[in-house]
PDB file of N, CA, C and O in Angstrom, chain B, residues numbered from 101:
ATOM      1  N   MET B 101     -15.498 -23.070 -63.185  1.00  0.00           N
ATOM      2  CA  MET B 101     -14.880 -22.995 -64.498  1.00  0.00           C
ATOM      3  C   MET B 101     -15.845 -23.578 -65.524  1.00  0.00           C
ATOM      4  O   MET B 101     -16.416 -24.651 -65.327  1.00  0.00           O
ATOM      5  N   SER B 102     -16.004 -22.877 -66.576  1.00  0.00           N
ATOM      6  CA  SER B 102     -16.967 -23.321 -67.571  1.00  0.00           C
ATOM      7  C   SER B 102     -16.324 -24.160 -68.673  1.00  0.00           C
ATOM      8  O   SER B 102     -17.006 -24.967 -69.304  1.00  0.00           O
ATOM      9  N   LYS B 103     -15.057 -23.988 -68.909  1.00  0.00           N
ATOM     10  CA  LYS B 103     -14.375 -24.741 -69.957  1.00  0.00           C
ATOM     11  C   LYS B 103     -13.681 -25.964 -69.374  1.00  0.00           C
ATOM     12  O   LYS B 103     -13.348 -26.006 -68.190  1.00  0.00           O
ATOM     13  N   VAL B 104     -13.472 -26.950 -70.228  1.00  0.00           N
ATOM     14  CA  VAL B 104     -12.776 -28.164 -69.799  1.00  0.00           C
ATOM     15  C   VAL B 104     -11.278 -28.017 -70.027  1.00  0.00           C
ATOM     16  O   VAL B 104     -10.481 -28.474 -69.208  1.00  0.00           O
ATOM     17  N   TYR B 105     -10.885 -27.385 -71.132  1.00  0.00           N
ATOM     18  CA  TYR B 105      -9.479 -27.174 -71.478  1.00  0.00           C
ATOM     19  C   TYR B 105      -9.248 -25.710 -71.804  1.00  0.00           C
ATOM     20  O   TYR B 105     -10.128 -25.026 -72.326  1.00  0.00           O
ATOM     21  N   TYR B 106      -8.044 -25.242 -71.487  1.00  0.00           N
ATOM     22  CA  TYR B 106      -7.641 -23.877 -71.812  1.00  0.00           C
ATOM     23  C   TYR B 106      -6.388 -23.922 -72.668  1.00  0.00           C
ATOM     24  O   TYR B 106      -5.576 -24.838 -72.543  1.00  0.00           O
ATOM     25  N   SER B 107      -6.233 -22.941 -73.530  1.00  0.00           N
ATOM     26  CA  SER B 107      -5.027 -22.840 -74.352  1.00  0.00           C
ATOM     27  C   SER B 107      -3.897 -22.254 -73.503  1.00  0.00           C
ATOM     28  O   SER B 107      -4.141 -21.689 -72.437  1.00  0.00           O
ATOM     29  N   THR B 108      -2.680 -22.391 -73.978  1.00  0.00           N
ATOM     30  CA  THR B 108      -1.535 -21.820 -73.266  1.00  0.00           C
ATOM     31  C   THR B 108      -1.678 -20.310 -73.172  1.00  0.00           C
ATOM     32  O   THR B 108      -1.311 -19.718 -72.157  1.00  0.00           O
ATOM     33  N   SER B 109      -2.201 -19.682 -74.203  1.00  0.00           N
ATOM     34  CA  SER B 109      -2.394 -18.225 -74.195  1.00  0.00           C
ATOM     35  C   SER B 109      -3.416 -17.805 -73.153  1.00  0.00           C
ATOM     36  O   SER B 109      -3.217 -16.807 -72.459  1.00  0.00           O
ATOM     37  N   GLU B 110      -4.507 -18.550 -73.033  1.00  0.00           N
ATOM     38  CA  GLU B 110      -5.532 -18.227 -72.043  1.00  0.00           C
ATOM     39  C   GLU B 110      -4.978 -18.346 -70.632  1.00  0.00           C
ATOM     40  O   GLU B 110      -5.203 -17.470 -69.798  1.00  0.00           O
ATOM     41  N   VAL B 111      -4.254 -19.424 -70.362  1.00  0.00           N
ATOM     42  CA  VAL B 111      -3.696 -19.634 -69.026  1.00  0.00           C
ATOM     43  C   VAL B 111      -2.679 -18.541 -68.704  1.00  0.00           C
ATOM     44  O   VAL B 111      -2.661 -18.022 -67.588  1.00  0.00           O
ATOM     45  N   ALA B 112      -1.848 -18.196 -69.655  1.00  0.00           N
ATOM     46  CA  ALA B 112      -0.873 -17.128 -69.451  1.00  0.00           C
ATOM     47  C   ALA B 112      -1.585 -15.812 -69.133  1.00  0.00           C
ATOM     48  O   ALA B 112      -1.154 -15.057 -68.261  1.00  0.00           O
ATOM     49  N   HIS B 113      -2.661 -15.551 -69.838  1.00  0.00           N
ATOM     50  CA  HIS B 113      -3.426 -14.326 -69.612  1.00  0.00           C
ATOM     51  C   HIS B 113      -4.068 -14.328 -68.225  1.00  0.00           C
ATOM     52  O   HIS B 113      -4.079 -13.298 -67.552  1.00  0.00           O
ATOM     53  N   PHE B 114      -4.604 -15.474 -67.788  1.00  0.00           N
ATOM     54  CA  PHE B 114      -5.228 -15.574 -66.470  1.00  0.00           C
ATOM     55  C   PHE B 114      -4.279 -15.149 -65.363  1.00  0.00           C
ATOM     56  O   PHE B 114      -4.668 -14.447 -64.430  1.00  0.00           O
ATOM     57  N   PHE B 115      -3.022 -15.586 -65.476  1.00  0.00           N
ATOM     58  CA  PHE B 115      -2.059 -15.371 -64.408  1.00  0.00           C
ATOM     59  C   PHE B 115      -1.065 -14.244 -64.680  1.00  0.00           C
ATOM     60  O   PHE B 115      -0.197 -13.968 -63.852  1.00  0.00           O
ATOM     61  N   GLY B 116      -1.188 -13.599 -65.827  1.00  0.00           N
ATOM     62  CA  GLY B 116      -0.322 -12.458 -66.128  1.00  0.00           C
ATOM     63  C   GLY B 116       1.128 -12.835 -66.364  1.00  0.00           C
ATOM     64  O   GLY B 116       2.034 -12.086 -65.997  1.00  0.00           O
ATOM     65  N   ILE B 117       1.358 -14.003 -66.981  1.00  0.00           N
ATOM     66  CA  ILE B 117       2.715 -14.413 -67.321  1.00  0.00           C
ATOM     67  C   ILE B 117       2.807 -14.667 -68.825  1.00  0.00           C
ATOM     68  O   ILE B 117       1.791 -14.679 -69.520  1.00  0.00           O
ATOM     69  N   ASN B 118       4.008 -14.866 -69.316  1.00  0.00           N
ATOM     70  CA  ASN B 118       4.226 -15.043 -70.745  1.00  0.00           C
ATOM     71  C   ASN B 118       3.735 -16.410 -71.224  1.00  0.00           C
ATOM     72  O   ASN B 118       3.893 -17.412 -70.527  1.00  0.00           O
ATOM     73  N   ARG B 119       3.146 -16.444 -72.406  1.00  0.00           N
ATOM     74  CA  ARG B 119       2.630 -17.665 -73.015  1.00  0.00           C
ATOM     75  C   ARG B 119       3.732 -18.705 -73.192  1.00  0.00           C
ATOM     76  O   ARG B 119       3.496 -19.900 -73.020  1.00  0.00           O
ATOM     77  N   VAL B 120       4.918 -18.257 -73.531  1.00  0.00           N
ATOM     78  CA  VAL B 120       6.044 -19.168 -73.747  1.00  0.00           C
ATOM     79  C   VAL B 120       6.409 -19.883 -72.439  1.00  0.00           C
ATOM     80  O   VAL B 120       6.821 -21.042 -72.467  1.00  0.00           O
ATOM     81  N   THR B 121       6.263 -19.218 -71.319  1.00  0.00           N
ATOM     82  CA  THR B 121       6.530 -19.845 -70.021  1.00  0.00           C
ATOM     83  C   THR B 121       5.594 -21.024 -69.798  1.00  0.00           C
ATOM     84  O   THR B 121       6.031 -22.099 -69.388  1.00  0.00           O
ATOM     85  N   ILE B 122       4.314 -20.824 -70.066  1.00  0.00           N
ATOM     86  CA  ILE B 122       3.332 -21.901 -69.926  1.00  0.00           C
ATOM     87  C   ILE B 122       3.676 -23.046 -70.876  1.00  0.00           C
ATOM     88  O   ILE B 122       3.627 -24.214 -70.491  1.00  0.00           O
ATOM     89  N   TYR B 123       4.021 -22.710 -72.106  1.00  0.00           N
ATOM     90  CA  TYR B 123       4.378 -23.717 -73.113  1.00  0.00           C
ATOM     91  C   TYR B 123       5.582 -24.540 -72.639  1.00  0.00           C
ATOM     92  O   TYR B 123       5.576 -25.766 -72.752  1.00  0.00           O
ATOM     93  N   ARG B 124       6.598 -23.881 -72.116  1.00  0.00           N
ATOM     94  CA  ARG B 124       7.797 -24.593 -71.639  1.00  0.00           C
ATOM     95  C   ARG B 124       7.479 -25.481 -70.441  1.00  0.00           C
ATOM     96  O   ARG B 124       7.983 -26.600 -70.353  1.00  0.00           O
ATOM     97  N   TRP B 125       6.656 -25.000 -69.524  1.00  0.00           N
ATOM     98  CA  TRP B 125       6.264 -25.821 -68.376  1.00  0.00           C
ATOM     99  C   TRP B 125       5.516 -27.059 -68.847  1.00  0.00           C
ATOM    100  O   TRP B 125       5.717 -28.150 -68.313  1.00  0.00           O
ATOM    101  N   ALA B 126       4.660 -26.894 -69.836  1.00  0.00           N
ATOM    102  CA  ALA B 126       3.898 -28.025 -70.367  1.00  0.00           C
ATOM    103  C   ALA B 126       4.830 -29.033 -71.042  1.00  0.00           C
ATOM    104  O   ALA B 126       4.701 -30.237 -70.823  1.00  0.00           O
ATOM    105  N   LYS B 127       5.747 -28.560 -71.844  1.00  0.00           N
ATOM    106  CA  LYS B 127       6.688 -29.452 -72.531  1.00  0.00           C
ATOM    107  C   LYS B 127       7.613 -30.160 -71.541  1.00  0.00           C
ATOM    108  O   LYS B 127       7.987 -31.313 -71.757  1.00  0.00           O
ATOM    109  N   LYS B 128       7.982 -29.477 -70.461  1.00  0.00           N
ATOM    110  CA  LYS B 128       8.871 -30.049 -69.453  1.00  0.00           C
ATOM    111  C   LYS B 128       8.135 -31.024 -68.529  1.00  0.00           C
ATOM    112  O   LYS B 128       8.763 -31.868 -67.889  1.00  0.00           O
ATOM    113  N   GLY B 129       6.801 -30.910 -68.459  1.00  0.00           N
ATOM    114  CA  GLY B 129       6.022 -31.784 -67.595  1.00  0.00           C
ATOM    115  C   GLY B 129       5.700 -31.178 -66.236  1.00  0.00           C
ATOM    116  O   GLY B 129       5.140 -31.856 -65.374  1.00  0.00           O
ATOM    117  N   THR B 130       6.043 -29.927 -66.038  1.00  0.00           N
ATOM    118  CA  THR B 130       5.734 -29.257 -64.782  1.00  0.00           C
ATOM    119  C   THR B 130       4.229 -29.126 -64.594  1.00  0.00           C
ATOM    120  O   THR B 130       3.722 -29.219 -63.476  1.00  0.00           O
ATOM    121  N   ILE B 131       3.525 -28.910 -65.696  1.00  0.00           N
ATOM    122  CA  ILE B 131       2.070 -28.876 -65.671  1.00  0.00           C
ATOM    123  C   ILE B 131       1.546 -29.874 -66.701  1.00  0.00           C
ATOM    124  O   ILE B 131       2.181 -30.116 -67.727  1.00  0.00           O
ATOM    125  N   LYS B 132       0.392 -30.443 -66.417  1.00  0.00           N
ATOM    126  CA  LYS B 132      -0.212 -31.409 -67.339  1.00  0.00           C
ATOM    127  C   LYS B 132      -0.797 -30.672 -68.534  1.00  0.00           C
ATOM    128  O   LYS B 132      -1.408 -29.612 -68.400  1.00  0.00           O
ATOM    129  N   SER B 133      -0.597 -31.259 -69.696  1.00  0.00           N
ATOM    130  CA  SER B 133      -1.191 -30.689 -70.904  1.00  0.00           C
ATOM    131  C   SER B 133      -1.425 -31.813 -71.895  1.00  0.00           C
ATOM    132  O   SER B 133      -0.857 -32.899 -71.788  1.00  0.00           O
ATOM    133  N   TYR B 134      -2.272 -31.521 -72.854  1.00  0.00           N
ATOM    134  CA  TYR B 134      -2.602 -32.489 -73.893  1.00  0.00           C
ATOM    135  C   TYR B 134      -2.473 -31.816 -75.246  1.00  0.00           C
ATOM    136  O   TYR B 134      -2.834 -30.651 -75.417  1.00  0.00           O
ATOM    137  N   ARG B 135      -1.958 -32.562 -76.193  1.00  0.00           N
ATOM    138  CA  ARG B 135      -1.871 -32.044 -77.552  1.00  0.00           C
ATOM    139  C   ARG B 135      -3.169 -32.397 -78.255  1.00  0.00           C
ATOM    140  O   ARG B 135      -3.522 -33.568 -78.391  1.00  0.00           O
ATOM    141  N   ILE B 136      -3.870 -31.371 -78.697  1.00  0.00           N
ATOM    142  CA  ILE B 136      -5.107 -31.536 -79.454  1.00  0.00           C
ATOM    143  C   ILE B 136      -4.859 -30.875 -80.801  1.00  0.00           C
ATOM    144  O   ILE B 136      -4.829 -29.650 -80.923  1.00  0.00           O
ATOM    145  N   GLY B 137      -4.682 -31.721 -81.806  1.00  0.00           N
ATOM    146  CA  GLY B 137      -4.277 -31.189 -83.103  1.00  0.00           C
ATOM    147  C   GLY B 137      -2.868 -30.655 -82.988  1.00  0.00           C
ATOM    148  O   GLY B 137      -1.960 -31.373 -82.568  1.00  0.00           O
ATOM    149  N   LYS B 138      -2.680 -29.407 -83.356  1.00  0.00           N
ATOM    150  CA  LYS B 138      -1.365 -28.765 -83.256  1.00  0.00           C
ATOM    151  C   LYS B 138      -1.214 -27.951 -81.984  1.00  0.00           C
ATOM    152  O   LYS B 138      -0.176 -27.324 -81.774  1.00  0.00           O
ATOM    153  N   HIS B 139      -2.238 -27.950 -81.127  1.00  0.00           N
ATOM    154  CA  HIS B 139      -2.256 -27.061 -79.983  1.00  0.00           C
ATOM    155  C   HIS B 139      -2.108 -27.813 -78.670  1.00  0.00           C
ATOM    156  O   HIS B 139      -2.555 -28.952 -78.539  1.00  0.00           O
ATOM    157  N   LEU B 140      -1.478 -27.166 -77.705  1.00  0.00           N
ATOM    158  CA  LEU B 140      -1.406 -27.700 -76.349  1.00  0.00           C
ATOM    159  C   LEU B 140      -2.588 -27.151 -75.569  1.00  0.00           C
ATOM    160  O   LEU B 140      -2.845 -25.947 -75.593  1.00  0.00           O
ATOM    161  N   LYS B 141      -3.303 -28.020 -74.882  1.00  0.00           N
ATOM    162  CA  LYS B 141      -4.433 -27.615 -74.060  1.00  0.00           C
ATOM    163  C   LYS B 141      -4.170 -28.047 -72.629  1.00  0.00           C
ATOM    164  O   LYS B 141      -3.608 -29.112 -72.376  1.00  0.00           O
ATOM    165  N   ILE B 142      -4.582 -27.208 -71.706  1.00  0.00           N
ATOM    166  CA  ILE B 142      -4.357 -27.462 -70.288  1.00  0.00           C
ATOM    167  C   ILE B 142      -5.714 -27.658 -69.625  1.00  0.00           C
ATOM    168  O   ILE B 142      -6.587 -26.800 -69.753  1.00  0.00           O
ATOM    169  N   PRO B 143      -5.909 -28.768 -68.920  1.00  0.00           N
ATOM    170  CA  PRO B 143      -7.199 -29.034 -68.271  1.00  0.00           C
ATOM    171  C   PRO B 143      -7.524 -27.978 -67.215  1.00  0.00           C
ATOM    172  O   PRO B 143      -6.629 -27.426 -66.575  1.00  0.00           O
ATOM    173  N   ALA B 144      -8.812 -27.708 -67.045  1.00  0.00           N
ATOM    174  CA  ALA B 144      -9.261 -26.723 -66.061  1.00  0.00           C
ATOM    175  C   ALA B 144      -8.797 -27.101 -64.653  1.00  0.00           C
ATOM    176  O   ALA B 144      -8.446 -26.226 -63.862  1.00  0.00           O
ATOM    177  N   ALA B 145      -8.794 -28.391 -64.339  1.00  0.00           N
ATOM    178  CA  ALA B 145      -8.334 -28.841 -63.018  1.00  0.00           C
ATOM    179  C   ALA B 145      -6.854 -28.506 -62.812  1.00  0.00           C
ATOM    180  O   ALA B 145      -6.434 -28.196 -61.697  1.00  0.00           O
ATOM    181  N   GLU B 146      -6.079 -28.568 -63.873  1.00  0.00           N
ATOM    182  CA  GLU B 146      -4.652 -28.239 -63.780  1.00  0.00           C
ATOM    183  C   GLU B 146      -4.454 -26.739 -63.556  1.00  0.00           C
ATOM    184  O   GLU B 146      -3.545 -26.332 -62.832  1.00  0.00           O
ATOM    185  N   VAL B 147      -5.295 -25.932 -64.167  1.00  0.00           N
ATOM    186  CA  VAL B 147      -5.236 -24.481 -63.950  1.00  0.00           C
ATOM    187  C   VAL B 147      -5.519 -24.180 -62.483  1.00  0.00           C
ATOM    188  O   VAL B 147      -4.841 -23.354 -61.872  1.00  0.00           O
ATOM    189  N   GLU B 148      -6.508 -24.842 -61.927  1.00  0.00           N
ATOM    190  CA  GLU B 148      -6.839 -24.658 -60.505  1.00  0.00           C
ATOM    191  C   GLU B 148      -5.678 -25.131 -59.628  1.00  0.00           C
ATOM    192  O   GLU B 148      -5.354 -24.477 -58.637  1.00  0.00           O
ATOM    193  N   ARG B 149      -5.053 -26.249 -59.973  1.00  0.00           N
ATOM    194  CA  ARG B 149      -3.891 -26.750 -59.210  1.00  0.00           C
ATOM    195  C   ARG B 149      -2.750 -25.746 -59.254  1.00  0.00           C
ATOM    196  O   ARG B 149      -2.100 -25.494 -58.239  1.00  0.00           O
ATOM    197  N   MET B 150      -2.507 -25.175 -60.425  1.00  0.00           N
ATOM    198  CA  MET B 150      -1.448 -24.168 -60.558  1.00  0.00           C
ATOM    199  C   MET B 150      -1.721 -22.989 -59.637  1.00  0.00           C
ATOM    200  O   MET B 150      -0.817 -22.474 -58.979  1.00  0.00           O
ATOM    201  N   ARG B 151      -2.973 -22.573 -59.600  1.00  0.00           N
ATOM    202  CA  ARG B 151      -3.337 -21.437 -58.758  1.00  0.00           C
ATOM    203  C   ARG B 151      -3.053 -21.741 -57.291  1.00  0.00           C
ATOM    204  O   ARG B 151      -2.518 -20.900 -56.569  1.00  0.00           O
ATOM    205  N   ARG B 152      -3.412 -22.938 -56.858  1.00  0.00           N
ATOM    206  CA  ARG B 152      -3.200 -23.313 -55.456  1.00  0.00           C
ATOM    207  C   ARG B 152      -1.722 -23.553 -55.147  1.00  0.00           C
ATOM    208  O   ARG B 152      -1.185 -22.951 -54.218  1.00  0.00           O
ATOM    209  N   GLU B 153      -1.061 -24.420 -55.909  1.00  0.00           N
ATOM    210  CA  GLU B 153       0.298 -24.852 -55.581  1.00  0.00           C
ATOM    211  C   GLU B 153       1.368 -23.814 -55.882  1.00  0.00           C
ATOM    212  O   GLU B 153       2.335 -23.691 -55.131  1.00  0.00           O
ATOM    213  N   PHE B 154       1.212 -23.071 -56.963  1.00  0.00           N
ATOM    214  CA  PHE B 154       2.225 -22.079 -57.322  1.00  0.00           C
ATOM    215  C   PHE B 154       1.938 -20.723 -56.706  1.00  0.00           C
ATOM    216  O   PHE B 154       2.752 -19.805 -56.807  1.00  0.00           O
ATOM    217  N   GLY B 155       0.787 -20.593 -56.071  1.00  0.00           N
ATOM    218  CA  GLY B 155       0.459 -19.327 -55.410  1.00  0.00           C
ATOM    219  C   GLY B 155       0.039 -18.235 -56.371  1.00  0.00           C
ATOM    220  O   GLY B 155       0.141 -17.053 -56.043  1.00  0.00           O
ATOM    221  N   PHE B 156      -0.431 -18.604 -57.550  1.00  0.00           N
ATOM    222  CA  PHE B 156      -0.875 -17.611 -58.515  1.00  0.00           C
ATOM    223  C   PHE B 156      -2.175 -16.961 -58.053  1.00  0.00           C
ATOM    224  O   PHE B 156      -3.045 -17.611 -57.473  1.00  0.00           O
ATOM    225  N   VAL B 157      -2.279 -15.696 -58.319  1.00  0.00           N
ATOM    226  CA  VAL B 157      -3.520 -14.958 -58.096  1.00  0.00           C
ATOM    227  C   VAL B 157      -4.099 -14.713 -59.475  1.00  0.00           C
ATOM    228  O   VAL B 157      -3.397 -14.270 -60.384  1.00  0.00           O
ATOM    229  N   GLU B 158      -5.376 -15.002 -59.626  1.00  0.00           N
ATOM    230  CA  GLU B 158      -5.998 -14.827 -60.933  1.00  0.00           C
ATOM    231  C   GLU B 158      -6.061 -13.356 -61.296  1.00  0.00           C
ATOM    232  O   GLU B 158      -6.540 -12.536 -60.513  1.00  0.00           O
ATOM    233  N   ILE B 159      -5.581 -13.026 -62.475  1.00  0.00           N
ATOM    234  CA  ILE B 159      -5.689 -11.669 -63.018  1.00  0.00           C
ATOM    235  C   ILE B 159      -7.075 -11.523 -63.633  1.00  0.00           C
ATOM    236  O   ILE B 159      -7.721 -10.484 -63.500  1.00  0.00           O
ATOM    237  N   VAL B 160      -7.523 -12.582 -64.309  1.00  0.00           N
ATOM    238  CA  VAL B 160      -8.823 -12.610 -64.969  1.00  0.00           C
ATOM    239  C   VAL B 160      -9.647 -13.709 -64.320  1.00  0.00           C
ATOM    240  O   VAL B 160      -9.131 -14.794 -64.051  1.00  0.00           O
ATOM    241  N   ASN B 161     -10.909 -13.443 -64.068  1.00  0.00           N
ATOM    242  CA  ASN B 161     -11.792 -14.445 -63.474  1.00  0.00           C
ATOM    243  C   ASN B 161     -12.024 -15.574 -64.475  1.00  0.00           C
ATOM    244  O   ASN B 161     -12.334 -15.300 -65.635  1.00  0.00           O
ATOM    245  N   LEU B 162     -11.885 -16.833 -64.063  1.00  0.00           N
ATOM    246  CA  LEU B 162     -12.042 -17.972 -64.945  1.00  0.00           C
ATOM    247  C   LEU B 162     -13.497 -18.283 -65.266  1.00  0.00           C
ATOM    248  O   LEU B 162     -13.757 -19.026 -66.212  1.00  0.00           O
ATOM    249  N   LYS B 163     -14.434 -17.758 -64.533  1.00  0.00           N
ATOM    250  CA  LYS B 163     -15.847 -18.100 -64.722  1.00  0.00           C
ATOM    251  C   LYS B 163     -16.504 -17.261 -65.784  1.00  0.00           C
ATOM    252  O   LYS B 163     -17.692 -17.431 -66.057  1.00  0.00           O
TER     253      LYS B 163
END
């Protein structure tokens, strides 16, 4: 992974799910996220954890 943080839209696109779903998971604490300015950012390590633990298959290559 080349980036340190991903936006909710990027993560949703990677896994082929709705952006709002990622946003709700972040707000609920299901996935780790950080507020940077007005935006929620998800660490690259958390994206990898989601892929492993939730069984997601990448739609788009993260590299």
